[in-house]
SEGUFI-561725 format. One line per field, with one value per atom (N, C-alpha, C): atom name; x, y, z; residue in one letter. Coordinates in nm, 3 decimals. Example, Ala and Ser with C-alpha at 12.3 -4.5 7.8 and 13.67 -1.06 7.14 Angstrom:
<rs>
atome: (N	CA	C	N	CA	C);
xx: (1.319	1.230	1.320	1.285	1.367	1.290);
yy: (-0.569	-0.450	-0.330	-0.225	-0.106	0.003);
zz: (0.780	0.780	0.780	0.708	0.714	0.787);
residu: (A	A	A	S	S	S);
</rs>
This chain:
<rs>
atome: (N	CA	C	N	CA	C	N	CA	C	N	CA	C	N	CA	C	N	CA	C	N	CA	C	N	CA	C	N	CA	C	N	CA	C	N	CA	C	N	CA	C	N	CA	C	N	CA	C	N	CA	C	N	CA	C	N	CA	C	N	CA	C	N	CA	C	N	CA	C	N	CA	C	N	CA	C	N	CA	C	N	CA	C	N	CA	C	N	CA	C	N	CA	C	N	CA	C	N	CA	C	N	CA	C	N	CA	C	N	CA	C	N	CA	C	N	CA	C	N	CA	C	N	CA	C	N	CA	C	N	CA	C	N	CA	C	N	CA	C	N	CA	C	N	CA	C	N	CA	C	N	CA	C	N	CA	C	N	CA	C	N	CA	C	N	CA	C	N	CA	C	N	CA	C	N	CA	C	N	CA	C	N	CA	C	N	CA	C	N	CA	C	N	CA	C	N	CA	C	N	CA	C	N	CA	C	N	CA	C	N	CA	C	N	CA	C	N	CA	C	N	CA	C	N	CA	C	N	CA	C	N	CA	C	N	CA	C	N	CA	C	N	CA	C	N	CA	C	N	CA	C	N	CA	C	N	CA	C	N	CA	C	N	CA	C	N	CA	C	N	CA	C	N	CA	C	N	CA	C	N	CA	C	N	CA	C	N	CA	C	N	CA	C	N	CA	C	N	CA	C	N	CA	C	N	CA	C	N	CA	C	N	CA	C	N	CA	C	N	CA	C	N	CA	C	N	CA	C	N	CA	C	N	CA	C	N	CA	C	N	CA	C	N	CA	C	N	CA	C	N	CA	C	N	CA	C	N	CA	C	N	CA	C	N	CA	C	N	CA	C	N	CA	C	N	CA	C	N	CA	C	N	CA	C	N	CA	C	N	CA	C	N	CA	C	N	CA	C	N	CA	C	N	CA	C	N	CA	C	N	CA	C	N	CA	C	N	CA	C	N	CA	C	N	CA	C	N	CA	C	N	CA	C	N	CA	C	N	CA	C	N	CA	C	N	CA	C	N	CA	C	N	CA	C	N	CA	C	N	CA	C	N	CA	C	N	CA	C	N	CA	C	N	CA	C	N	CA	C	N	CA	C	N	CA	C	N	CA	C	N	CA	C	N	CA	C	N	CA	C	N	CA	C	N	CA	C	N	CA	C	N	CA	C	N	CA	C	N	CA	C	N	CA	C	N	CA	C);
xx: (7.671	7.604	7.631	7.622	7.642	7.782	7.881	8.019	8.039	7.992	8.006	7.938	7.820	7.748	7.823	7.875	7.938	8.073	8.158	8.296	8.344	8.258	8.298	8.367	8.332	8.395	8.515	8.546	8.661	8.775	8.744	8.844	8.852	8.967	8.986	8.951	8.866	8.809	8.851	8.898	8.926	8.800	8.742	8.624	8.671	8.670	8.711	8.588	8.596	8.491	8.537	8.462	8.494	8.410	8.479	8.409	8.504	8.452	8.529	8.476	8.377	8.310	8.400	8.389	8.459	8.378	8.249	8.160	8.106	8.075	8.020	7.882	7.858	7.725	7.654	7.713	7.653	7.704	7.788	7.836	7.920	7.993	8.075	7.987	7.874	7.782	7.720	7.685	7.627	7.727	7.853	7.957	7.976	7.983	7.998	7.882	7.762	7.645	7.655	7.699	7.713	7.822	7.932	8.040	7.988	7.917	7.863	7.758	7.673	7.566	7.623	7.737	7.799	7.916	7.934	8.042	8.177	8.206	8.327	8.440	8.427	8.525	8.668	8.685	8.818	8.858	8.773	8.799	8.796	8.796	8.795	8.901	8.932	9.007	8.927	8.910	8.836	8.938	8.934	9.031	8.962	9.038	8.988	9.104	9.087	9.179	9.149	9.030	8.983	9.012	9.107	9.138	9.018	8.929	8.812	8.716	8.704	8.622	8.679	8.811	8.876	8.858	8.871	8.852	8.711	8.610	8.471	8.447	8.502	8.483	8.549	8.668	8.738	8.657	8.585	8.502	8.387	8.336	8.222	8.266	8.374	8.415	8.567	8.616	8.761	8.836	8.766	8.833	8.868	8.818	8.843	8.967	9.062	9.182	9.150	9.230	9.216	9.332	9.302	9.403	9.399	9.513	9.524	9.573	9.482	9.513	9.572	9.680	9.737	9.813	9.828	9.894	9.995	10.103	10.199	10.136	10.175	10.127	9.984	9.927	9.789	9.782	9.670	9.651	9.650	9.594	9.585	9.684	9.757	9.851	9.774	9.722	9.637	9.717	9.845	9.927	9.936	9.949	9.952	9.820	9.711	9.580	9.571	9.620	9.622	9.700	9.814	9.895	9.821	9.754	9.679	9.566	9.505	9.396	9.449	9.582	9.646	9.580	9.554	9.481	9.576	9.577	9.657	9.586	9.666	9.611	9.706	9.650	9.726	9.791	9.734	9.784	9.807	9.919	9.953	9.920	9.841	9.797	9.848	9.977	10.032	10.012	10.019	10.023	10.153	10.147	10.261	10.387	10.375	10.492	10.586	10.540	10.627	10.700	10.669	10.724	10.856	10.955	11.083	11.131	11.249	11.299	11.305	11.346	11.354	11.215	11.117	10.981	10.932	10.960	10.918	10.987	11.113	11.184	11.118	11.083	11.015	10.880	10.802	10.669	10.679	10.775	10.793	10.834	10.920	10.962	10.841	10.746	10.625	10.524	10.544	10.451	10.333	10.342	10.232	10.235	10.116	10.100	10.106	10.155	10.159	10.076	9.968	9.876	9.874	9.921	9.939	9.837	9.824	9.726	9.787	9.728	9.664	9.770	9.807	9.918	9.862	9.875	9.828	9.942	10.064	10.182	10.241	10.246	10.296	10.439	10.526	10.665	10.672	10.594	10.592	10.534	10.430	10.370	10.472	10.548	10.649	10.756	10.799	10.901	10.848	10.724	10.664	10.651	10.614	10.603	10.740	10.844	10.979	11.026	10.987	11.034	10.939	10.834	10.755	10.621	10.569	10.435	10.336	10.244	10.149	10.035	9.986	9.874	9.886	9.839	9.840	9.696	9.654	9.522	9.538	9.456	9.472	9.338	9.339	9.224	9.235	9.349	9.377	9.423	9.336	9.379	9.426	9.366	9.407	9.552	9.588	9.724	9.824	9.792	9.884	9.904	9.798	9.811	9.898	9.880	9.962	10.108	10.136	10.273	10.337	10.266	10.321	10.343	10.254	10.272	10.396	10.427	10.541	10.671	10.661	10.778	10.854);
yy: (13.606	13.669	13.592	13.458	13.378	13.393	13.395	13.410	13.549	13.651	13.786	13.800	13.743	13.749	13.674	13.557	13.472	13.524	13.565	13.600	13.732	13.804	13.924	14.030	14.043	14.147	14.094	13.965	13.907	13.868	13.837	13.787	13.873	13.866	13.925	13.816	13.843	13.739	13.757	13.646	13.640	13.590	13.673	13.633	13.604	13.476	13.439	13.434	13.510	13.505	13.408	13.301	13.199	13.228	13.267	13.302	13.283	13.228	13.216	13.310	13.389	13.475	13.590	13.625	13.743	13.869	13.854	13.966	13.945	14.052	14.038	13.973	13.885	13.826	13.880	13.983	14.048	13.998	13.895	13.841	13.944	14.027	14.128	14.225	14.264	14.355	14.287	14.160	14.086	14.081	14.053	14.048	14.187	14.289	14.425	14.465	14.426	14.458	14.392	14.269	14.198	14.264	14.300	14.367	14.498	14.575	14.702	14.681	14.583	14.556	14.527	14.461	14.426	14.517	14.625	14.721	14.650	14.563	14.481	14.536	14.656	14.709	14.704	14.720	14.719	14.580	14.479	14.347	14.234	14.273	14.171	14.200	14.096	14.106	14.022	14.072	13.999	13.945	13.813	13.750	13.671	13.648	13.568	13.530	13.419	13.383	13.463	13.521	13.589	13.739	13.788	13.931	14.020	13.974	14.056	14.068	13.963	13.970	14.072	14.068	14.166	14.308	14.322	14.453	14.505	14.421	14.464	14.498	14.417	14.444	14.577	14.604	14.729	14.850	14.839	14.950	14.977	14.873	14.886	14.932	14.875	14.899	14.918	15.035	15.055	15.055	15.073	15.080	14.943	14.837	14.702	14.644	14.592	14.534	14.410	14.393	14.279	14.182	14.054	13.950	13.877	13.873	13.807	13.664	13.569	13.426	13.379	13.300	13.246	13.118	13.038	12.908	12.891	12.817	12.791	12.702	12.724	12.640	12.664	12.776	12.807	12.820	12.781	12.786	12.930	13.021	13.162	13.240	13.331	13.416	13.529	13.498	13.596	13.716	13.698	13.813	13.914	13.867	13.957	14.033	13.964	14.031	14.138	14.106	14.208	14.331	14.309	14.420	14.497	14.427	14.494	14.580	14.530	14.606	14.719	14.719	14.817	14.813	14.691	14.670	14.651	14.747	14.737	14.644	14.569	14.482	14.483	14.456	14.468	14.337	14.225	14.096	14.001	13.931	13.829	13.695	13.613	13.484	13.371	13.339	13.233	13.095	12.994	12.857	12.842	12.766	12.756	12.704	12.630	12.570	12.671	12.793	12.892	12.982	12.968	13.061	13.011	13.100	13.081	13.220	13.229	13.357	13.463	13.424	13.520	13.571	13.483	13.524	13.625	13.596	13.687	13.823	13.823	13.950	14.031	13.963	14.031	14.087	14.006	14.049	14.169	14.167	14.280	14.406	14.388	14.501	14.564	14.481	14.528	14.586	14.559	14.607	14.515	14.388	14.295	14.222	14.195	14.093	13.961	13.856	13.725	13.627	13.581	13.485	13.364	13.251	13.135	13.026	12.940	12.832	12.705	12.599	12.537	12.455	12.494	12.433	12.345	12.214	12.120	12.047	12.065	12.002	12.094	12.048	12.133	12.183	12.099	12.141	12.253	12.240	12.345	12.473	12.462	12.581	12.652	12.576	12.636	12.707	12.644	12.706	12.835	12.833	12.954	13.064	13.027	13.123	13.188	13.106	13.157	13.257	13.238	13.333	13.452	13.458	13.581	13.583	13.467	13.466	13.525	13.608	13.676	13.587	13.500	13.413	13.283	13.177	13.045	12.995	12.963	12.906	12.755	12.688	12.546	12.478	12.346	12.264	12.211	12.236	12.183	12.294	12.391	12.506	12.469	12.368	12.330	12.282	12.200	12.146	12.254	12.330	12.433	12.542	12.586	12.690	12.643	12.520	12.463	12.459	12.420	12.411	12.548	12.643	12.778	12.844	12.824	12.881	12.823	12.695	12.629	12.670	12.716	12.750	12.866);
zz: (-0.336	-0.225	-0.095	-0.103	0.018	0.075	-0.010	0.036	0.095	0.028	0.080	0.215	0.229	0.357	0.466	0.434	0.535	0.581	0.488	0.526	0.467	0.401	0.330	0.411	0.535	0.618	0.696	0.678	0.749	0.657	0.533	0.441	0.316	0.251	0.121	0.020	-0.077	-0.162	-0.308	-0.367	-0.509	-0.579	-0.663	-0.741	-0.882	-0.919	-1.054	-1.145	-1.252	-1.354	-1.462	-1.477	-1.577	-1.701	-1.807	-1.930	-2.048	-2.155	-2.279	-2.387	-2.352	-2.450	-2.494	-2.622	-2.672	-2.647	-2.643	-2.611	-2.470	-2.404	-2.270	-2.274	-2.179	-2.167	-2.042	-1.984	-1.867	-1.734	-1.734	-1.607	-1.531	-1.602	-1.536	-1.456	-1.513	-1.444	-1.322	-1.334	-1.222	-1.106	-1.137	-1.033	-0.972	-1.054	-1.004	-0.913	-0.950	-0.868	-0.730	-0.727	-0.598	-0.513	-0.575	-0.501	-0.442	-0.520	-0.472	-0.363	-0.381	-0.285	-0.145	-0.139	-0.011	0.024	-0.052	-0.028	-0.016	-0.112	-0.109	-0.197	-0.247	-0.340	-0.286	-0.155	-0.094	-0.043	-0.064	-0.007	-0.111	-0.240	-0.345	-0.449	-0.522	-0.646	-0.745	-0.865	-0.968	-1.067	-1.088	-1.176	-1.286	-1.394	-1.505	-1.595	-1.667	-1.774	-1.900	-1.907	-2.027	-2.019	-2.100	-2.098	-2.129	-2.216	-2.251	-2.134	-2.056	-1.935	-1.838	-1.820	-1.732	-1.785	-1.915	-1.979	-1.953	-1.975	-1.953	-1.805	-1.716	-1.574	-1.535	-1.585	-1.552	-1.595	-1.707	-1.754	-1.657	-1.595	-1.504	-1.365	-1.315	-1.176	-1.170	-1.213	-1.224	-1.091	-0.981	-0.851	-0.793	-0.852	-0.801	-0.871	-0.794	-0.856	-0.939	-1.044	-1.134	-1.119	-1.135	-1.136	-1.269	-1.337	-1.466	-1.448	-1.469	-1.461	-1.593	-1.585	-1.707	-1.677	-1.783	-1.770	-1.882	-1.855	-1.963	-2.068	-2.192	-2.299	-2.343	-2.304	-2.345	-2.497	-2.553	-2.698	-2.748	-2.670	-2.706	-2.619	-2.679	-2.605	-2.537	-2.420	-2.351	-2.301	-2.271	-2.229	-2.344	-2.466	-2.581	-2.595	-2.567	-2.573	-2.464	-2.345	-2.238	-2.283	-2.348	-2.399	-2.507	-2.599	-2.706	-2.649	-2.543	-2.479	-2.392	-2.372	-2.284	-2.146	-2.100	-1.976	-1.859	-1.770	-1.649	-1.551	-1.478	-1.375	-1.256	-1.140	-1.017	-0.973	-1.012	-0.965	-1.081	-1.073	-1.170	-1.106	-1.175	-1.122	-1.212	-1.203	-1.287	-1.227	-1.312	-1.262	-1.183	-1.076	-0.985	-1.053	-1.160	-1.225	-1.288	-1.313	-1.378	-1.278	-1.152	-1.053	-0.996	-1.004	-0.937	-0.893	-0.840	-0.789	-0.899	-1.018	-1.129	-1.166	-1.167	-1.197	-1.092	-0.967	-0.859	-0.873	-0.912	-0.931	-1.043	-1.153	-1.263	-1.218	-1.145	-1.101	-1.008	-0.918	-0.825	-0.901	-1.001	-1.083	-1.154	-1.194	-1.260	-1.161	-1.032	-0.930	-0.905	-0.947	-0.932	-0.798	-0.747	-0.644	-0.721	-0.658	-0.723	-0.641	-0.702	-0.641	-0.734	-0.685	-0.772	-0.747	-0.844	-0.838	-0.894	-0.885	-0.771	-0.702	-0.582	-0.510	-0.399	-0.417	-0.315	-0.245	-0.294	-0.235	-0.127	-0.002	0.107	0.086	0.032	0.009	-0.095	-0.200	-0.304	-0.246	-0.167	-0.104	-0.016	0.062	0.149	0.066	-0.044	-0.129	-0.192	-0.238	-0.296	-0.192	-0.073	0.037	0.065	0.066	0.094	-0.010	-0.137	-0.239	-0.256	-0.173	-0.167	-0.237	-0.278	-0.338	-0.238	-0.285	-0.197	-0.151	-0.240	-0.204	-0.281	-0.217	-0.276	-0.284	-0.405	-0.427	-0.421	-0.340	-0.315	-0.294	-0.313	-0.279	-0.135	-0.072	0.061	0.156	0.183	0.263	0.403	0.465	0.600	0.602	0.507	0.501	0.460	0.358	0.308	0.413	0.477	0.579	0.694	0.736	0.844	0.802	0.681	0.631	0.622	0.564	0.546	0.682	0.778	0.911	0.979	0.952	1.013	0.943	0.820	0.739	0.798);
residu: (D	D	D	E	E	E	V	V	V	F	F	F	E	E	E	A	A	A	V	V	V	G	G	G	Q	Q	Q	R	R	R	L	L	L	Y	Y	Y	I	I	I	N	N	N	V	V	V	E	E	E	I	I	I	K	K	K	S	S	S	E	E	E	A	A	A	Q	Q	Q	E	E	E	T	T	T	N	N	N	G	G	G	V	V	V	E	E	E	Q	Q	Q	V	V	V	V	V	V	A	A	A	N	N	N	A	A	A	I	I	I	A	A	A	R	R	R	Y	Y	Y	A	A	A	M	M	M	Q	Q	Q	Q	Q	Q	R	R	R	V	V	V	I	I	I	V	V	V	S	S	S	S	S	S	F	F	F	N	N	N	P	P	P	L	L	L	T	T	T	L	L	L	Y	Y	Y	H	H	H	F	F	F	R	R	R	Q	Q	Q	I	I	I	M	M	M	P	P	P	E	E	E	V	V	V	P	P	P	L	L	L	G	G	G	F	F	F	L	L	L	H	H	H	A	A	A	P	P	P	G	G	G	A	A	A	V	V	V	V	V	V	D	D	D	T	T	T	R	R	R	A	A	A	I	I	I	M	M	M	D	D	D	Q	Q	Q	L	L	L	N	N	N	L	L	L	A	A	A	Y	Y	Y	E	E	E	A	A	A	D	D	D	H	H	H	P	P	P	H	H	H	E	E	E	S	S	S	V	V	V	I	I	I	D	D	D	A	A	A	A	A	A	Y	Y	Y	M	M	M	A	A	A	W	W	W	A	A	A	R	R	R	E	E	E	Q	Q	Q	G	G	G	Y	Y	Y	W	W	W	V	V	V	N	N	N	T	T	T	W	W	W	T	T	T	V	V	V	N	N	N	D	D	D	P	P	P	E	E	E	R	R	R	A	A	A	A	A	A	A	A	A	L	L	L	H	H	H	R	R	R	I	I	I	G	G	G	V	V	V	D	D	D	A	A	A	I	I	I	I	I	I	T	T	T	D	D	D	K	K	K	P	P	P	D	D	D	I	I	I	I	I	I	L	L	L	Q	Q	Q	T	T	T	V	V	V	R	R	R	M	M	M	D	D	D);
</rs>
């Protein structure tokens, strides 16, 4: 609520739902209620590492884009689960270490936005920007934004 009130009408917001549950615990509905309360459906993307969370959220609020977070070497093959659920998503959120020009070509062919995490190195951020990454998630937005603007 505080973020939506403070910057909701000025920024596009990534709402990450952190959940390891296989069954819904209601968090998806709570997030959907907040999005609706602030009329943020056109200004958010809801992301998660958990395909089941994304699946439950899509059932509640199908008009909101989803971002699929994933990392190399994960214990569970979450991409396979996304395929099993036949769950379409609009944005691919890979760890920055897997992104190169070939990855970007694949993502564009699939029609995905690519929003990567967590990039704190200015040189890496500039390289990712040059190959077309849509958004960079960082702990150092002031430094990364300055670098990308200069790139």
